[in-house]
C-alpha positions as CSV (number, residue, x, y, z in Angstrom):
1,M,0.0,0.0,0.0
2,Y,2.8,2.5,0.9
3,W,4.4,1.7,-2.5
4,S,1.2,2.0,-4.5
5,Q,1.3,4.0,-7.7
6,N,-2.1,5.6,-6.8
7,K,-1.3,9.1,-5.6
8,F,-4.0,8.8,-2.9
9,L,-2.7,5.5,-1.5
10,G,1.0,5.6,-2.0
11,N,3.4,7.3,0.4
12,Q,6.3,9.1,-1.3
13,G,8.4,9.1,1.9
14,F,8.4,5.3,1.9
15,K,9.1,5.1,-1.8
16,D,12.1,7.4,-1.5
17,T,13.5,5.6,1.5
18,M,13.5,2.0,0.3
19,S,12.0,-0.3,-2.3
20,R,9.1,-2.7,-1.4
21,S,11.3,-5.8,-2.0
22,R,14.0,-4.4,0.4
23,F,11.4,-3.8,3.0
24,R,10.0,-7.4,2.6
25,R,13.6,-8.8,2.9
26,L,14.2,-6.8,6.1
27,T,11.0,-7.9,7.7
28,E,11.6,-11.5,6.7
29,Y,14.6,-11.6,9.0
30,L,13.3,-9.4,11.8
31,H,12.4,-11.5,14.9
32,L,11.5,-10.3,18.4
33,N,11.3,-13.7,20.0
34,D,12.8,-17.2,19.8
35,N,10.3,-19.4,17.9
36,T,11.7,-22.5,19.6
37,T,10.3,-21.4,23.0
38,Q,6.7,-21.3,21.7
39,G,4.4,-24.0,23.1
40,P,2.5,-26.4,20.8
41,V,-0.8,-25.3,19.3
42,G,-3.7,-26.2,21.6
43,S,-1.7,-26.4,24.7
44,P,-2.0,-23.9,27.6
45,E,1.6,-22.8,26.9
46,Y,0.7,-21.6,23.4
47,D,0.7,-17.8,23.0
48,W,-0.9,-16.3,20.0
49,L,1.2,-13.2,20.3
50,H,4.5,-15.1,21.0
51,K,6.4,-13.4,18.2
52,I,5.7,-9.9,19.5
53,R,5.4,-10.6,23.2
54,P,8.7,-9.0,24.1
55,F,7.6,-5.8,22.4
56,I,4.3,-5.8,24.2
57,E,5.9,-6.3,27.6
58,M,8.6,-3.7,26.9
59,T,5.9,-1.0,26.1
60,R,4.0,-1.9,29.2
61,R,7.1,-1.6,31.4
62,N,8.1,1.7,29.9
63,F,4.6,3.1,30.1
64,Q,4.6,2.3,33.8
65,R,8.1,3.5,34.4
66,Y,7.7,7.0,33.1
67,M,4.3,7.9,34.6
68,M,2.9,7.7,38.1
69,P,-0.9,7.7,37.8
70,G,-2.8,10.4,39.6
71,Q,-6.4,10.7,40.6
72,C,-8.0,11.1,37.1
73,Q,-7.9,7.5,35.9
74,S,-10.2,5.5,33.6
75,I,-10.2,2.1,31.9
76,D,-11.0,2.5,28.3
77,E,-11.1,0.2,25.3
78,G,-9.2,0.9,22.1
79,M,-8.9,-0.7,18.7
80,I,-5.6,-1.3,16.9
81,R,-6.3,-1.2,13.2
82,Y,-5.4,-4.6,11.7
83,K,-6.7,-6.4,8.6
84,G,-4.5,-9.5,8.6
85,H,-5.3,-12.9,10.1
86,Y,-5.6,-13.0,13.9
87,F,-7.8,-15.3,16.0
88,A,-9.3,-12.4,18.1
89,K,-9.8,-9.8,15.4
90,Q,-13.0,-8.0,15.9
91,Y,-15.4,-6.2,13.5
92,T,-17.3,-3.2,14.7
93,P,-19.1,-1.6,11.8
94,C,-20.2,1.6,13.6
95,K,-16.7,2.6,14.9
96,P,-14.0,4.7,13.1
97,I,-11.7,1.7,13.2
98,K,-13.9,-1.2,11.9
99,R,-11.5,-4.2,12.0
100,G,-8.7,-4.8,14.4
101,M,-7.5,-6.0,17.8
102,K,-9.3,-4.7,20.9
103,V,-7.1,-3.7,23.8
104,W,-8.1,-2.5,27.3
105,M,-6.1,0.4,28.6
106,S,-5.7,2.0,32.0
107,M,-5.5,5.7,31.3
108,E,-4.5,8.9,33.1
109,R,-7.0,11.5,31.9
110,C,-6.5,15.1,32.5
111,Q,-8.0,18.2,30.9
112,T,-5.1,18.7,28.5
113,S,-3.9,15.1,27.7
114,S,-4.3,11.4,28.1
115,Y,-1.6,8.8,28.9
116,C,-1.8,5.0,28.8
117,F,0.1,3.4,31.6
118,N,-1.1,-0.2,31.2
119,H,-2.8,-2.3,28.5
120,I,-3.9,-5.8,27.9
121,R,-5.4,-7.4,24.7
122,S,-8.9,-8.7,24.6
123,T,-9.2,-12.4,24.1
124,W,-13.0,-12.7,24.1
125,R,-13.2,-15.5,21.5
126,W,-11.0,-18.1,23.2
127,S,-10.6,-19.4,26.7
128,N,-6.8,-19.0,26.2
129,T,-6.3,-15.7,28.0
130,S,-3.3,-13.5,28.3
131,S,-1.2,-13.9,31.5
132,S,-0.9,-10.1,31.6
133,T,-2.3,-8.5,34.7
134,W,-3.0,-4.9,35.6
135,G,0.0,-4.9,37.9
């Protein structure tokens, strides 16, 4: 999509930076977790987000490290836009982001800004739930 010839879909910044084939080669070898530590499919040790789990946990730790929550807090749902294959992808036709992954966020809400200091993914379709806690 970023490399599309359509002037409304393509992104010239991406096109100028690298070719689509180079981007695919780089992402082919980019790994965030060791695939040999993944449990077998169907077992309680199987994690659907195993490949990006270190990134998810790193963001959670950093969100909590750099912000001490005050009195104005809320728990809010958010949707991460995603059109690929994922077992818990949700479709909400009346929302701005119609397809994606639902996450629950613990937010610091002030009059001027919002800050997410914790998040977990929604696993409403399966009994296999995330081991993440609100901490």
